[in-house]
C-alpha positions as CSV (number, residue, x, y, z in Angstrom):
1,X,0.0,0.0,0.0
2,X,1.1,3.5,-0.7
3,X,1.8,5.8,2.3
4,X,-1.4,6.7,4.1
5,X,-2.0,9.9,6.0
6,X,-4.5,10.1,8.9
7,X,-5.6,13.6,9.6
8,X,-8.5,15.6,10.9
9,X,-11.0,16.8,8.3
10,X,-10.6,20.1,6.6
11,X,-13.1,22.3,4.9
12,X,-13.8,20.8,1.5
13,X,-13.6,17.1,2.7
14,X,-17.4,16.8,2.8
15,X,-17.9,15.7,-0.8
16,X,-15.5,12.8,-0.5
17,X,-16.9,11.8,2.9
18,X,-20.4,11.9,1.5
19,X,-19.5,9.7,-1.5
20,X,-18.1,7.2,1.0
21,X,-21.1,7.5,3.3
22,X,-23.4,6.6,0.4
23,X,-21.2,3.8,-0.8
24,X,-21.1,2.2,2.7
25,X,-24.8,2.7,3.0
26,X,-25.3,0.6,-0.1
27,X,-22.9,-2.0,1.1
28,X,-24.6,-2.4,4.5
29,X,-28.1,-2.2,2.9
30,X,-27.3,-5.3,0.9
31,X,-26.4,-7.1,4.1
32,X,-29.3,-5.8,6.3
33,X,-31.9,-3.8,4.4
34,X,-34.1,-3.6,7.5
35,X,-31.5,-1.6,9.4
36,X,-29.6,0.3,6.6
37,X,-30.3,2.4,3.6
38,X,-28.5,4.3,1.0
39,X,-28.5,8.0,2.1
40,X,-30.1,10.5,-0.2
41,X,-27.9,11.7,-3.1
42,X,-28.8,15.4,-2.5
43,X,-27.5,17.1,0.6
44,X,-25.0,14.8,2.3
45,X,-21.9,16.7,1.2
46,X,-23.2,20.0,2.7
47,X,-24.5,18.1,5.8
48,X,-21.1,16.5,6.4
49,X,-19.4,19.9,5.9
50,X,-21.7,21.3,8.6
51,X,-21.0,18.4,10.9
52,X,-17.3,18.7,10.3
53,X,-17.3,22.4,11.3
54,X,-19.2,21.6,14.5
55,X,-16.8,18.7,15.3
56,X,-13.7,20.9,14.6
57,X,-15.0,23.4,17.1
58,X,-15.6,20.8,19.9
59,X,-12.4,19.6,21.6
60,X,-14.2,16.4,22.7
61,X,-15.0,15.4,19.1
62,X,-12.9,14.4,16.1
63,X,-13.6,13.4,12.5
64,X,-10.5,11.8,10.9
65,X,-9.9,10.9,7.3
66,X,-7.4,8.4,5.8
67,X,-5.8,9.7,2.6
68,X,-3.8,7.8,0.1
69,X,-2.2,9.7,-2.8
70,X,-4.4,12.7,-2.0
71,X,-7.6,10.6,-2.1
72,X,-9.8,10.1,1.0
73,X,-10.3,6.4,1.3
74,X,-11.7,6.2,4.9
75,X,-13.0,8.2,7.7
76,X,-14.0,7.9,11.3
77,X,-15.7,10.1,13.9
78,X,-15.4,9.8,17.6
79,X,-16.4,11.5,20.9
80,X,-14.4,11.7,24.0
81,X,-16.4,11.1,27.2
82,X,-15.2,12.0,30.7
83,X,-15.5,9.6,33.6
84,X,-19.0,9.7,35.1
85,X,-19.5,11.4,38.4
86,X,-21.6,8.4,39.4
87,X,-18.9,5.9,38.4
88,X,-18.6,4.5,41.9
89,X,-22.3,3.4,41.8
90,X,-22.1,1.9,38.3
91,X,-21.6,-1.7,37.4
92,X,-19.0,-1.1,34.7
93,X,-15.6,0.0,35.8
94,X,-15.0,1.6,32.4
95,X,-17.4,4.4,33.3
96,X,-14.7,5.6,35.8
97,X,-12.3,6.1,32.9
98,X,-12.0,8.6,30.0
99,X,-13.6,6.8,27.0
100,X,-13.4,7.3,23.3
101,X,-16.7,6.3,21.6
102,X,-16.3,5.7,17.8
103,X,-19.4,7.0,16.3
104,X,-18.6,5.9,12.7
105,X,-16.0,4.1,10.7
106,X,-16.1,3.9,6.9
107,X,-13.6,2.6,4.3
108,X,-14.1,2.7,0.5
109,X,-14.7,-0.7,-1.2
110,X,-11.3,-0.7,-2.9
111,X,-9.4,-0.2,0.3
112,X,-11.3,-2.5,2.7
113,X,-9.2,-5.2,4.4
114,X,-6.0,-3.2,3.6
115,X,-5.3,-1.6,7.0
116,X,-7.2,1.7,6.5
117,X,-9.8,0.9,9.2
118,X,-7.1,-0.3,11.6
119,X,-5.1,2.8,11.0
120,X,-8.1,5.0,11.7
121,X,-8.8,3.0,14.9
122,X,-5.1,3.2,16.0
123,X,-4.9,7.0,15.5
124,X,-3.5,8.6,18.6
125,X,-6.1,11.4,18.9
126,X,-8.0,9.8,21.8
127,X,-5.0,8.5,23.6
128,X,-3.4,11.9,23.4
129,X,-6.4,13.3,25.2
130,X,-6.3,10.7,28.0
131,X,-8.7,8.0,26.7
132,X,-8.2,4.7,28.4
133,X,-11.0,2.8,26.7
134,X,-12.2,2.8,23.1
135,X,-15.8,1.8,22.4
136,X,-17.1,0.7,19.0
137,X,-20.6,-0.7,18.6
138,X,-21.7,-3.2,15.9
139,X,-24.7,-5.4,15.3
140,X,-24.9,-8.8,16.9
141,X,-24.1,-11.4,14.2
142,X,-23.2,-8.8,11.6
143,X,-19.6,-10.0,11.2
144,X,-20.9,-13.6,10.6
145,X,-23.4,-12.4,8.0
146,X,-20.7,-10.3,6.4
147,X,-18.4,-13.2,6.2
148,X,-20.9,-15.5,4.5
149,X,-21.9,-12.8,2.0
150,X,-18.3,-11.9,1.0
151,X,-17.0,-15.5,0.8
């Protein structure tokens, strides 16, 4: 693979992120059409530009992109959560730690299984801000369904 750069979004990244968002929507919709859909063609680029501006202004949020040869091939967004004041009364010990919640992770079809997603997940942004735990949600059984459909 060519050198990959992981960076925070910049103004103008919305169109590339929107194309990827629609592509991943189509991919997931073929696997689970009851849960996923292809986002509308009109408006996502502007919507993502607006979201990126809000994220860039919030020190607890990040939207990263993976770029290869100047082309955005992956993106992820995450939110940093402080330890809960009520952590001592909670069941989960992780709630007493600073947590990074991955809100989204997308990689273009031509770059899946090539390390782009892993590079986005291993970016130092959260760790540099004191995150001790990374949380990423997925659907139960989704990986198994994905494996049977892509074999």
